[in-house]
N, C-alpha and C positions, 0 to 999 in steps of 0.2 A: 504494500500500500504506500502511496506517496501522498503527502499532505504538506501544507505550508505551516510556518511557525504559529500563525494565528489560529489554526484549526487543529493543532496537535491534540490538545486535551479532548476536544469534541470527537476526533477520530478514535482516540482510545476508548472513550465512553461508548460510542456506537459499536465498535468492534466487540467490546466486552458484553454489551447487551445482546449481541448476536452469537455469543458463545466463543468468540475468538480472543480470549484473554491474553494470549501470547503472540498476537499478530505482529509480524515484523513491519515496522513503519519507518519509512524514510521521510525526514522533514527537510524541506527546502525553504528558501526565503519567501516572504510575503510582501506585496501581492505579486502574482504572476501576470495578471492583466494590467497592461499599462506600463510594465517594466521593460526597459530597453533590452533588445536582443543580446547586447554585450553583457549586461548584468545576468541575464538568464543563463548564458553560456558559462559565465564564471560560477554561478551557483551549481550548474551541472558538473563542471570540472571539480568543484569542491566536494561534491557528493559521491565521486567515484569510489573512493576507499570505503565509505560507509555502505554503499550499495553492494560492493563485493562482500563485505563482512555480513550484511543481512542475508545475502543469497547463499553464502557458503559457510558461514560461521567462523571464518578465518580472519 
């Protein structure tokens, strides 16, 4: 699951309410809409290591 910083808590609450208490969640900057492509690319670059960790546990 991918969410933004402003919606992390809500994402965790909804996941738990659906029985996904240990859902792996990647959190990126907020907001996505209206943010420059350059900043979005930077957030994506910054998220690579965490994405690998969430997918592989390494």
